[in-house]
DODO-895547 format. One record per residue (C-alpha): chain; x, y, z. Coordinates in Angstrom, 3 decimals, always signed. Layout:
N
ch/u/v/w
A/X/Y/Z
...
//
This chain:
686
ch/u/v/w
A/-45.837/-54.570/-98.706
A/-49.518/-54.161/-99.742
A/-50.880/-55.112/-103.172
A/-48.639/-53.873/-105.988
A/-50.255/-51.308/-108.179
A/-53.534/-51.072/-106.204
A/-52.811/-47.591/-104.777
A/-52.023/-46.150/-108.203
A/-55.002/-48.021/-109.705
A/-57.335/-46.301/-107.217
A/-55.765/-42.832/-107.869
A/-55.891/-43.127/-111.683
A/-58.978/-45.303/-112.476
A/-61.237/-44.845/-109.351
A/-60.923/-41.104/-108.694
A/-64.247/-41.135/-106.921
A/-62.645/-43.474/-104.332
A/-60.218/-40.701/-103.474
A/-62.306/-38.262/-101.426
A/-60.801/-34.996/-100.002
A/-61.709/-34.748/-96.371
A/-61.254/-32.196/-93.575
A/-59.936/-34.061/-90.554
A/-61.075/-31.204/-88.163
A/-64.679/-31.627/-89.482
A/-64.440/-35.351/-89.138
A/-63.148/-35.042/-85.559
A/-65.981/-32.621/-84.742
A/-68.542/-35.104/-86.080
A/-66.958/-37.939/-84.171
A/-67.301/-35.944/-80.897
A/-70.997/-35.434/-81.619
A/-71.652/-39.042/-82.474
A/-69.416/-40.458/-79.748
A/-69.308/-37.969/-76.817
A/-67.571/-40.437/-74.560
A/-64.940/-41.438/-77.145
A/-62.384/-38.752/-78.125
A/-61.269/-38.610/-81.781
A/-58.181/-40.711/-82.367
A/-56.107/-41.346/-85.503
A/-53.888/-44.448/-85.589
A/-50.659/-43.743/-87.501
A/-48.716/-46.282/-89.507
A/-45.433/-44.616/-88.625
A/-43.244/-46.731/-90.926
A/-45.102/-45.395/-93.959
A/-44.811/-41.868/-92.780
A/-41.139/-41.386/-91.784
A/-40.074/-40.492/-95.375
A/-42.737/-37.788/-95.405
A/-41.821/-36.530/-91.900
A/-38.073/-36.156/-92.729
A/-38.117/-32.703/-94.321
A/-34.761/-31.183/-93.232
A/-32.790/-30.119/-96.298
A/-29.706/-32.155/-95.430
A/-30.107/-35.932/-95.293
A/-26.791/-37.521/-96.426
A/-24.536/-36.291/-93.510
A/-26.102/-38.534/-90.757
A/-29.307/-36.779/-89.990
A/-30.398/-33.315/-88.732
A/-31.896/-34.675/-85.644
A/-32.859/-31.513/-83.753
A/-34.532/-30.174/-86.927
A/-36.342/-33.493/-87.287
A/-37.488/-33.420/-83.649
A/-38.966/-29.927/-84.317
A/-40.766/-31.226/-87.432
A/-42.408/-34.097/-85.376
A/-43.425/-31.654/-82.727
A/-45.137/-29.417/-85.265
A/-46.855/-32.423/-86.748
A/-48.245/-33.457/-83.315
A/-49.279/-29.898/-82.411
A/-51.328/-29.531/-85.544
A/-53.504/-32.446/-84.568
A/-53.616/-31.495/-80.938
A/-54.973/-28.032/-81.894
A/-57.874/-29.833/-83.648
A/-58.454/-32.058/-80.529
A/-57.246/-35.187/-82.290
A/-55.150/-37.708/-80.408
A/-52.562/-39.689/-82.340
A/-51.390/-43.266/-81.678
A/-48.218/-44.307/-83.522
A/-47.489/-47.865/-84.528
A/-43.976/-49.155/-85.601
A/-42.915/-52.517/-87.045
A/-41.435/-54.525/-84.159
A/-40.578/-57.717/-86.093
A/-39.851/-58.899/-89.570
A/-42.157/-61.938/-89.927
A/-40.724/-65.038/-91.702
A/-43.243/-64.690/-94.511
A/-41.871/-61.254/-95.242
A/-38.119/-62.047/-95.069
A/-37.654/-62.536/-98.831
A/-39.269/-59.257/-99.579
A/-37.165/-57.584/-96.830
A/-34.070/-58.990/-98.477
A/-35.053/-57.751/-101.909
A/-35.521/-54.241/-100.542
A/-32.216/-54.321/-98.799
A/-30.473/-55.315/-102.045
A/-32.213/-52.555/-103.847
A/-31.285/-50.064/-101.174
A/-27.605/-51.203/-101.397
A/-27.611/-50.344/-105.034
A/-29.205/-46.909/-104.365
A/-26.629/-46.156/-101.699
A/-23.751/-47.107/-104.036
A/-25.094/-44.600/-106.656
A/-25.402/-42.021/-103.937
A/-21.805/-42.347/-102.907
A/-20.687/-42.258/-106.513
A/-22.575/-38.938/-106.821
A/-21.099/-37.396/-103.676
A/-17.561/-38.400/-104.684
A/-18.104/-36.870/-108.146
A/-19.772/-33.672/-107.188
A/-18.874/-33.297/-103.482
A/-22.407/-32.296/-102.687
A/-25.725/-33.880/-101.756
A/-27.938/-34.952/-104.687
A/-31.517/-33.893/-105.218
A/-34.477/-35.411/-103.402
A/-34.961/-37.930/-106.266
A/-31.960/-39.906/-104.799
A/-33.242/-39.506/-101.267
A/-32.311/-42.314/-98.840
A/-33.485/-42.303/-95.233
A/-30.768/-41.371/-92.770
A/-29.463/-44.431/-90.997
A/-31.713/-45.671/-88.101
A/-34.343/-42.965/-88.729
A/-37.360/-45.251/-87.952
A/-35.684/-46.534/-84.739
A/-35.012/-43.056/-83.370
A/-38.416/-41.633/-84.641
A/-40.288/-43.920/-82.243
A/-38.136/-42.670/-79.265
A/-38.576/-39.105/-80.490
A/-42.375/-39.397/-80.561
A/-42.265/-41.120/-77.069
A/-40.154/-38.198/-75.737
A/-42.732/-35.861/-77.093
A/-45.404/-37.501/-74.913
A/-47.024/-39.599/-77.655
A/-48.435/-43.112/-77.323
A/-45.975/-45.214/-79.351
A/-46.477/-48.905/-79.935
A/-43.908/-51.367/-81.224
A/-45.674/-54.355/-82.764
A/-45.391/-58.100/-81.979
A/-46.436/-59.039/-85.524
A/-47.205/-57.369/-88.887
A/-47.697/-53.624/-88.215
A/-50.524/-53.108/-90.702
A/-52.484/-55.895/-89.048
A/-52.152/-54.324/-85.545
A/-52.876/-50.869/-86.959
A/-56.045/-52.044/-88.648
A/-57.110/-53.977/-85.538
A/-56.492/-50.977/-83.173
A/-58.398/-48.694/-85.546
A/-61.448/-51.060/-85.515
A/-61.352/-51.889/-81.827
A/-61.026/-48.291/-80.603
A/-63.460/-46.759/-83.113
A/-60.720/-44.469/-84.429
A/-61.735/-41.830/-86.975
A/-59.196/-43.313/-89.269
A/-55.792/-44.761/-90.149
A/-53.064/-42.359/-91.449
A/-50.513/-44.039/-93.691
A/-49.591/-45.086/-97.229
A/-50.132/-48.850/-97.645
A/-52.738/-50.408/-100.007
A/-53.368/-53.265/-97.441
A/-55.572/-50.640/-95.588
A/-57.918/-50.808/-98.582
A/-58.254/-54.537/-97.991
A/-58.803/-54.685/-94.211
A/-62.390/-54.175/-93.071
A/-61.545/-51.483/-90.555
A/-61.893/-47.744/-89.984
A/-61.343/-45.153/-92.846
A/-57.886/-44.931/-94.439
A/-56.253/-41.498/-94.846
A/-53.244/-40.584/-97.013
A/-50.128/-39.293/-95.447
A/-48.740/-38.309/-98.974
A/-51.750/-36.059/-99.591
A/-51.899/-34.591/-96.147
A/-51.930/-30.719/-95.976
A/-50.796/-30.185/-92.401
A/-51.727/-26.544/-91.957
A/-55.325/-27.163/-93.046
A/-55.589/-30.879/-91.873
A/-56.942/-31.827/-95.252
A/-56.104/-35.089/-96.994
A/-57.417/-37.862/-99.271
A/-59.651/-40.651/-97.762
A/-59.680/-43.833/-99.833
A/-63.107/-45.531/-100.018
A/-63.220/-49.238/-100.058
A/-66.940/-49.101/-100.959
A/-66.307/-47.041/-104.095
A/-63.319/-49.309/-105.056
A/-65.602/-52.393/-104.792
A/-68.326/-50.644/-106.854
A/-65.805/-50.010/-109.626
A/-64.429/-53.564/-109.502
A/-67.859/-55.093/-109.293
A/-67.164/-57.013/-106.071
A/-68.162/-56.804/-102.454
A/-66.066/-56.005/-99.356
A/-66.112/-59.690/-98.578
A/-64.160/-60.349/-101.797
A/-61.323/-57.964/-100.967
A/-59.050/-60.364/-99.030
A/-59.249/-62.994/-101.784
A/-58.786/-60.260/-104.433
A/-55.586/-59.156/-102.671
A/-54.264/-62.719/-102.491
A/-54.910/-63.357/-106.186
A/-52.890/-60.277/-107.068
A/-49.976/-61.320/-104.886
A/-49.104/-60.282/-101.388
A/-46.734/-61.237/-98.585
A/-48.073/-64.798/-98.343
A/-49.036/-65.627/-101.994
A/-46.076/-64.752/-104.310
A/-46.765/-63.059/-107.607
A/-44.567/-65.616/-109.379
A/-47.230/-68.250/-108.805
A/-49.972/-66.162/-110.290
A/-48.807/-65.355/-113.861
A/-50.731/-68.245/-115.437
A/-53.885/-67.431/-113.523
A/-53.714/-63.718/-114.573
A/-53.326/-64.717/-118.162
A/-56.339/-66.971/-117.931
A/-58.408/-64.126/-116.380
A/-57.253/-61.619/-119.085
A/-58.241/-64.089/-121.849
A/-61.734/-64.802/-120.414
A/-62.443/-61.224/-119.398
A/-65.356/-59.509/-121.077
A/-63.926/-56.062/-120.175
A/-62.126/-53.904/-122.700
A/-58.552/-53.002/-121.905
A/-58.473/-49.888/-119.841
A/-55.339/-48.881/-121.713
A/-53.650/-47.569/-118.586
A/-51.332/-50.579/-117.973
A/-51.311/-54.346/-118.103
A/-51.400/-54.326/-114.231
A/-54.602/-52.320/-114.273
A/-56.075/-54.857/-116.770
A/-55.014/-57.716/-114.439
A/-56.722/-56.034/-111.450
A/-60.026/-55.578/-113.334
A/-59.954/-59.047/-114.902
A/-59.182/-60.790/-111.557
A/-62.016/-58.832/-109.860
A/-64.388/-59.951/-112.717
A/-63.253/-63.590/-112.251
A/-63.894/-63.730/-108.503
A/-67.227/-61.839/-108.811
A/-68.665/-64.811/-110.638
A/-67.788/-67.522/-108.072
A/-69.730/-68.214/-104.910
A/-68.351/-66.827/-101.660
A/-67.552/-70.105/-100.000
A/-64.742/-72.312/-98.659
A/-65.290/-74.847/-101.384
A/-64.768/-72.109/-104.047
A/-61.453/-71.214/-102.358
A/-60.388/-74.875/-102.333
A/-61.024/-75.124/-106.049
A/-58.926/-72.097/-106.632
A/-56.133/-73.711/-104.629
A/-56.320/-76.722/-106.951
A/-56.158/-74.476/-110.066
A/-53.201/-72.455/-108.885
A/-49.560/-73.792/-108.982
A/-49.124/-73.358/-105.149
A/-46.539/-76.103/-104.945
A/-46.403/-78.294/-101.863
A/-48.349/-75.689/-99.734
A/-51.955/-75.885/-100.780
A/-52.994/-73.739/-97.861
A/-51.491/-70.498/-99.125
A/-54.819/-68.940/-100.231
A/-56.553/-69.888/-96.987
A/-53.663/-68.443/-94.943
A/-53.524/-65.323/-97.095
A/-57.345/-64.588/-96.718
A/-57.162/-65.318/-92.917
A/-54.257/-62.808/-92.520
A/-56.728/-60.022/-93.385
A/-59.329/-61.087/-90.747
A/-59.102/-58.904/-87.676
A/-59.985/-60.131/-84.156
A/-63.678/-61.126/-84.099
A/-64.123/-61.124/-87.824
A/-65.162/-64.100/-89.994
A/-65.164/-64.796/-93.712
A/-67.226/-67.172/-95.898
A/-63.937/-68.030/-97.676
A/-62.405/-69.559/-94.493
A/-64.002/-71.810/-91.916
A/-64.083/-70.275/-88.400
A/-61.975/-73.120/-86.935
A/-59.178/-72.496/-89.516
A/-58.921/-68.868/-88.417
A/-58.810/-69.834/-84.787
A/-56.124/-72.479/-85.428
A/-53.922/-69.978/-87.134
A/-54.266/-67.455/-84.334
A/-53.457/-70.086/-81.711
A/-50.382/-71.303/-83.658
A/-48.966/-67.785/-83.534
A/-49.616/-67.563/-79.762
A/-48.089/-70.911/-78.941
A/-44.622/-70.440/-80.281
A/-42.230/-71.181/-77.544
A/-39.832/-68.300/-76.568
A/-36.100/-68.783/-76.137
A/-36.285/-67.187/-72.657
A/-37.974/-69.643/-70.213
A/-38.150/-67.223/-67.337
A/-41.833/-66.029/-67.562
A/-41.342/-62.909/-65.413
A/-38.357/-61.675/-67.471
A/-39.936/-62.520/-70.777
A/-43.191/-60.746/-69.936
A/-41.238/-57.611/-68.787
A/-39.259/-57.660/-72.037
A/-42.491/-58.023/-73.996
A/-44.162/-55.109/-72.228
A/-41.116/-52.862/-72.663
A/-41.009/-53.827/-76.392
A/-44.698/-52.927/-76.976
A/-44.287/-49.628/-75.103
A/-41.042/-48.799/-77.074
A/-39.008/-48.772/-73.921
A/-36.253/-51.225/-74.887
A/-34.469/-51.919/-78.154
A/-34.306/-55.377/-79.882
A/-34.391/-57.224/-76.548
A/-37.681/-58.972/-77.040
A/-36.698/-60.245/-80.531
A/-33.620/-61.961/-79.020
A/-35.396/-63.419/-76.087
A/-38.417/-64.583/-78.083
A/-36.797/-66.298/-81.119
A/-33.086/-65.476/-81.038
A/-33.228/-63.324/-84.125
A/-32.272/-59.761/-84.961
A/-32.043/-57.629/-88.166
A/-30.574/-54.295/-89.203
A/-31.362/-52.524/-92.395
A/-29.040/-50.529/-94.689
A/-26.823/-47.735/-93.538
A/-25.248/-44.940/-95.545
A/-21.932/-46.755/-95.857
A/-19.542/-46.557/-98.682
A/-18.684/-50.119/-100.003
A/-15.667/-48.691/-101.866
A/-14.012/-47.215/-98.686
A/-11.374/-49.740/-97.924
A/-10.479/-48.296/-94.586
A/-13.674/-48.369/-92.591
A/-15.342/-51.701/-91.838
A/-19.134/-52.035/-92.072
A/-20.940/-51.036/-88.902
A/-22.483/-54.540/-88.650
A/-18.946/-55.998/-88.180
A/-17.586/-53.085/-86.030
A/-20.231/-53.642/-83.358
A/-20.586/-57.442/-83.594
A/-18.310/-58.050/-80.541
A/-20.554/-55.711/-78.447
A/-23.675/-57.557/-79.644
A/-21.998/-60.906/-78.739
A/-21.595/-59.704/-75.200
A/-25.209/-58.461/-75.134
A/-26.488/-61.850/-76.364
A/-24.523/-63.524/-73.575
A/-26.152/-61.293/-70.965
A/-29.640/-61.856/-72.309
A/-29.336/-65.657/-72.894
A/-27.285/-65.996/-69.685
A/-24.624/-68.081/-71.365
A/-22.604/-68.118/-68.151
A/-25.051/-70.483/-66.519
A/-23.596/-73.529/-68.282
A/-25.251/-75.731/-70.840
A/-25.548/-75.013/-74.527
A/-26.151/-71.396/-75.272
A/-28.163/-70.936/-78.491
A/-26.617/-69.019/-81.499
A/-28.351/-65.820/-82.436
A/-29.482/-65.308/-86.075
A/-28.309/-61.931/-87.419
A/-29.768/-60.480/-90.578
A/-27.429/-57.464/-90.958
A/-26.695/-55.650/-94.187
A/-22.991/-55.278/-94.952
A/-20.721/-55.427/-97.927
A/-20.208/-58.944/-99.125
A/-23.220/-60.399/-97.375
A/-25.686/-61.802/-99.948
A/-28.342/-62.310/-97.172
A/-29.045/-65.829/-98.439
A/-29.168/-66.928/-94.746
A/-28.642/-65.308/-91.424
A/-25.121/-65.119/-89.765
A/-25.140/-67.447/-86.779
A/-23.435/-65.625/-83.958
A/-22.050/-67.125/-80.777
A/-22.705/-65.203/-77.537
A/-19.482/-64.219/-75.769
A/-19.370/-63.496/-71.992
A/-18.304/-59.993/-71.098
A/-15.475/-59.527/-68.597
A/-17.379/-58.477/-65.483
A/-15.690/-58.617/-62.011
A/-17.528/-61.288/-60.026
A/-19.194/-62.673/-63.175
A/-22.148/-61.435/-65.259
A/-25.145/-60.578/-63.104
A/-28.367/-62.416/-63.965
A/-31.229/-60.613/-65.782
A/-33.296/-60.759/-62.571
A/-30.549/-58.817/-60.746
A/-30.018/-56.296/-63.629
A/-33.694/-55.744/-64.368
A/-35.496/-56.289/-61.044
A/-33.146/-55.669/-58.065
A/-32.713/-52.230/-56.473
A/-30.114/-50.377/-54.549
A/-26.746/-48.558/-55.153
A/-24.782/-51.756/-55.535
A/-27.111/-52.953/-58.300
A/-26.863/-49.574/-60.033
A/-23.066/-49.990/-60.025
A/-23.440/-53.482/-61.487
A/-25.620/-52.224/-64.324
A/-23.129/-49.469/-65.259
A/-20.122/-51.843/-65.119
A/-21.875/-54.557/-67.116
A/-22.834/-51.938/-69.740
A/-19.243/-50.775/-69.946
A/-18.076/-54.425/-70.133
A/-20.022/-54.828/-73.342
A/-17.668/-52.211/-74.932
A/-14.654/-53.643/-72.953
A/-14.367/-50.451/-70.998
A/-15.185/-51.638/-67.496
A/-11.861/-50.422/-66.252
A/-12.802/-46.823/-67.091
A/-16.019/-46.731/-65.074
A/-14.936/-44.078/-62.532
A/-13.882/-41.504/-65.101
A/-16.799/-42.095/-67.397
A/-19.323/-41.934/-64.503
A/-17.936/-38.415/-63.686
A/-19.130/-37.023/-67.022
A/-22.584/-35.796/-67.961
A/-24.673/-38.791/-69.059
A/-24.974/-37.958/-72.781
A/-21.253/-37.135/-73.051
A/-20.362/-40.319/-71.114
A/-22.343/-42.498/-73.499
A/-20.834/-40.713/-76.476
A/-17.281/-41.168/-75.114
A/-17.949/-44.806/-74.476
A/-18.966/-45.257/-78.092
A/-16.114/-43.112/-79.350
A/-13.450/-44.892/-77.346
A/-14.732/-48.207/-78.666
A/-14.634/-46.923/-82.286
A/-11.145/-45.579/-81.889
A/-9.963/-48.902/-80.617
A/-11.707/-51.109/-83.130
A/-11.208/-49.109/-86.273
A/-7.436/-48.650/-86.814
A/-7.892/-46.135/-89.661
A/-9.508/-43.582/-87.477
A/-7.143/-40.641/-86.803
A/-6.553/-37.798/-84.422
A/-8.369/-35.550/-86.783
A/-11.409/-37.857/-86.611
A/-11.296/-37.799/-82.822
A/-10.988/-33.988/-82.801
A/-13.973/-33.663/-85.111
A/-16.218/-35.944/-83.005
A/-15.231/-34.204/-79.754
A/-15.791/-30.688/-81.222
A/-19.192/-31.851/-82.511
A/-20.509/-33.052/-79.165
A/-19.197/-30.034/-77.298
A/-20.358/-27.407/-79.771
A/-23.779/-29.025/-80.353
A/-24.856/-28.535/-76.762
A/-25.717/-24.873/-77.133
A/-27.229/-24.882/-80.625
A/-30.996/-24.707/-81.379
A/-32.764/-26.494/-84.289
A/-33.009/-23.092/-86.028
A/-29.319/-22.443/-85.710
A/-28.450/-25.850/-87.045
A/-30.907/-25.363/-89.930
A/-29.082/-22.179/-90.930
A/-25.684/-23.910/-90.904
A/-24.275/-24.056/-94.526
A/-21.766/-26.708/-95.607
A/-19.929/-25.802/-98.822
A/-18.942/-29.436/-99.635
A/-19.876/-32.952/-98.553
A/-17.074/-35.373/-97.766
A/-17.937/-38.954/-98.513
A/-15.799/-40.358/-95.746
A/-17.473/-38.141/-93.195
A/-20.917/-39.341/-94.499
A/-19.753/-42.938/-93.852
A/-18.419/-42.125/-90.380
A/-21.640/-40.282/-89.475
A/-23.693/-43.466/-90.324
A/-21.258/-45.646/-88.317
A/-21.680/-43.359/-85.296
A/-25.501/-43.349/-85.535
A/-25.583/-47.157/-85.675
A/-23.325/-47.092/-82.684
A/-25.950/-45.151/-80.789
A/-28.477/-47.995/-81.547
A/-25.882/-50.330/-80.121
A/-25.719/-48.199/-77.007
A/-29.508/-48.489/-76.722
A/-29.420/-52.282/-76.955
A/-26.665/-52.558/-74.292
A/-28.532/-50.140/-72.052
A/-31.751/-52.146/-72.431
A/-30.002/-55.473/-71.753
A/-28.223/-54.054/-68.588
A/-31.332/-52.689/-66.869
A/-31.006/-49.036/-68.046
A/-27.909/-47.654/-66.312
A/-28.593/-44.570/-68.607
A/-31.832/-42.888/-69.368
A/-32.633/-43.802/-72.970
A/-33.033/-40.004/-73.706
A/-29.410/-39.472/-72.924
A/-28.414/-41.817/-75.780
A/-30.428/-40.169/-78.529
A/-28.790/-38.558/-81.542
A/-30.320/-35.116/-80.999
A/-28.340/-35.006/-77.726
A/-24.952/-35.699/-79.336
A/-25.039/-35.527/-83.163
A/-25.858/-33.322/-86.082
A/-24.918/-34.189/-89.609
A/-24.056/-30.802/-91.087
A/-22.205/-29.840/-87.917
A/-20.145/-32.971/-88.052
A/-19.332/-32.344/-91.696
A/-18.067/-28.862/-90.708
A/-15.959/-30.116/-87.851
A/-14.627/-33.049/-89.884
A/-13.503/-30.927/-92.794
A/-11.916/-28.330/-90.487
A/-10.113/-30.966/-88.461
A/-8.726/-32.569/-91.652
A/-7.568/-29.157/-92.936
A/-5.493/-28.839/-89.757
A/-7.503/-26.054/-88.142
A/-6.638/-25.146/-84.542
A/-8.566/-26.252/-81.521
A/-9.777/-22.720/-81.102
A/-11.316/-22.711/-84.622
A/-12.785/-26.083/-84.119
A/-14.535/-24.964/-80.915
A/-15.745/-21.652/-82.512
A/-13.682/-19.598/-80.246
A/-15.669/-20.648/-77.141
A/-13.012/-20.597/-74.498
A/-15.242/-22.410/-72.022
A/-14.959/-25.541/-74.176
A/-11.157/-25.662/-74.412
A/-10.580/-27.484/-71.109
A/-13.423/-30.065/-71.626
A/-12.119/-30.694/-75.093
A/-8.560/-31.349/-73.857
A/-9.839/-33.538/-70.940
A/-12.063/-35.633/-73.217
A/-9.324/-36.097/-75.749
A/-6.835/-37.041/-73.002
A/-9.340/-39.622/-71.636
A/-9.949/-41.242/-75.018
A/-6.267/-41.396/-75.903
A/-5.496/-42.900/-72.464
A/-8.165/-45.545/-72.903
A/-6.732/-46.408/-76.346
A/-3.171/-46.487/-75.011
A/-4.233/-49.005/-72.357
A/-5.585/-51.189/-75.282
A/-2.227/-50.840/-77.170
A/-3.863/-48.495/-79.691
A/-2.000/-45.337/-80.580
A/-4.106/-42.781/-82.458
A/-2.029/-41.168/-85.244
A/-2.610/-38.132/-87.285
A/-4.015/-38.761/-90.823
A/-1.623/-37.418/-93.436
A/-2.880/-34.278/-95.041
A/-3.279/-34.195/-98.750
A/-0.056/-33.735/-100.671
A/+0.347/-30.962/-103.265
A/-0.639/-33.202/-106.090
A/-3.845/-34.154/-104.403
A/-4.676/-30.469/-103.768
A/-4.289/-29.883/-107.512
A/-6.468/-32.889/-108.352
A/-9.284/-31.731/-105.982
A/-9.101/-28.274/-107.570
A/-9.533/-29.918/-110.977
A/-12.692/-31.554/-109.826
A/-11.551/-35.025/-108.552
A/-13.208/-36.307/-105.390
A/-11.457/-36.354/-102.088
A/-11.215/-40.183/-102.277
A/-9.770/-40.165/-105.851
A/-7.226/-37.594/-104.730
A/-6.314/-39.721/-101.753
A/-5.992/-42.835/-103.998
A/-3.117/-41.196/-105.803
A/-1.029/-41.821/-102.710
A/+0.567/-45.279/-103.450
A/+1.184/-45.815/-99.712
A/-2.549/-46.349/-99.241
A/-2.767/-49.092/-101.899
A/-2.828/-52.380/-99.960
A/-4.173/-55.820/-100.813
A/-7.604/-56.651/-99.438
A/-9.663/-59.761/-99.105
A/-12.245/-60.395/-101.743
A/-15.895/-61.090/-100.927
A/-18.990/-62.312/-102.685
A/-20.528/-59.340/-104.341
A/-23.442/-58.683/-106.638
A/-22.932/-58.067/-110.398
A/-23.998/-54.471/-109.753
A/-21.176/-53.998/-107.175
A/-18.643/-55.526/-109.663
A/-19.876/-53.131/-112.355
A/-19.588/-50.176/-109.999
A/-16.102/-51.175/-108.910
A/-14.951/-51.709/-112.466
A/-16.114/-48.211/-113.346
A/-14.519/-46.800/-110.195
A/-11.196/-48.489/-110.947
A/-11.175/-47.570/-114.604
A/-11.907/-43.940/-113.713
A/-8.619/-44.008/-111.781
A/-6.598/-45.622/-114.613
A/-6.101/-48.958/-112.816
A/-6.600/-52.410/-114.309
A/-9.943/-53.864/-113.343
A/-8.556/-57.374/-113.072
A/-7.452/-56.664/-109.486
A/-10.454/-54.956/-107.766
A/-10.025/-53.709/-104.281
A/-12.616/-55.223/-101.862
A/-13.438/-53.737/-98.506
A/-10.845/-54.501/-95.815
A/-12.657/-55.849/-92.780
A/-11.394/-55.573/-89.330
A/-11.435/-58.976/-87.606
A/-12.528/-58.512/-83.994
A/-10.792/-60.735/-81.433
A/-12.807/-63.785/-80.504
//
């Protein structure tokens, strides 16, 4: 999270702390000073993904091949200067950050609701001021960088701590990111991703020394300074009284920029006058209303101490105790060999979410571009929950008998206030001969084991009976069809037109370059297609998790979105399919795709029939709806004039913002707001 307002304070009030630097020159100087140590920049990737995603289209599910090309250009610019990059990604949400994580998710939910309202009103993508990251972008970014040959690290604790520690330990020329915590850590220089000019490799370097000079404090004061302004450990709500006291006693004139800037200056003045000692910190803990936990300040200061560092504010034994307490947490998985392998794969970005489940039985998933007013498509969190239950059973080996622990899920979906995690019971998949052990799936070798891995993977999606036909397909298409078949079975509102659009997408995408996809123009944006695109992308992350749990029957590269998905291309195929275009038009007149299309469609329909699911055609808009769309109504509003689609739905706990949005939505359609339509959820069989 960093220290609120500190980055802006430095930019506006400490301009001399913002120094323009040439990274090529810094790298050259580093080579001269350290001939045996090549220049390295450690990258806080999570604070860079928003800057990296530059493709024009972002609402349709992601322009993944374009994005891959952008990342490659980014890497090549540094390689040309002889600079090595090491990318760090958040691997966990620490308990101390959960409240902040929830606040951000709720804020994102409101942003996404406004986004869908815009799309339905104008049938186009809004400007960049409403930009929301494509679903699962950080997840797939780390696999993209890994596929491009980069060192990619998934953290075991707070990412900024590990980034700062790596930078210090490996004598990096700097950290590239956008997080004010890097002004607090005593580590290598901090470079701005926001101000980076890639073609010249020029950016802004923030100077801790100049900041301290302006504030009248030393580098030693910075960790306490951060805590007294509020951070992940010391909440701002506890500090209001202290800030007012500092403002009252301050001898400084108001800087007239903002109250926050005045608070920063007055807090710095306050701590500059007290001795740098543990006893001073203990006195502060007595002054502040820290509630029952009087160790917050001590823990907060300690959180900024990197390995090997000490502080006069905190006794050495306190720091050691905190480090040991983190290391001594007992994992859920008691098999040391399996746990160590999961840990190594996690750090090296080779598996997905496995370590989090095996270590403390907890998993989270951020927002997706889902329309909370679409009453026909369930939230992706609920669609894929049955798959995750099977994955949890494989990982926690629930078939061995005894009590299997519940898994805590922090997933964002409509109606979930995130007050507490959902507690999910693992469910054994139906595998002939029983579910293989993790030792078999992960460590054993031979053709029989490879078959077990594949069949167990399919069993997570209840498709184990289709193994022979799916294995005959190319790996990316097989994974895609596995996901598509599962979706068509689970989501009863999906139609033949949806199936045609998805199949045309995966077949036509194969021969298209990033440049071709960039040039593709979509006249309108359909909100339902946006929602379906997000559901599919989250399905790909579910494939990654199942693949990791089952010992990698697929190469991870075969399950990546740039192999099977493009947002604009899907919009085009979706809209054509729902207009009733012919197969020939859907497949762009490419005769070589006609037979594969028919074969894949027959396979999916056959799988669905075996599960008593008949895929039906979605009724085309009636003439009234055509007129309404022509008059400027959205596709969904036009569809809503069909009374056959109006069905009662279950109500859910929603935020006041959602109620307000729903009231406005219903009023715009001339319906009484006393009977709002909630999202209809599909109830997966237990």
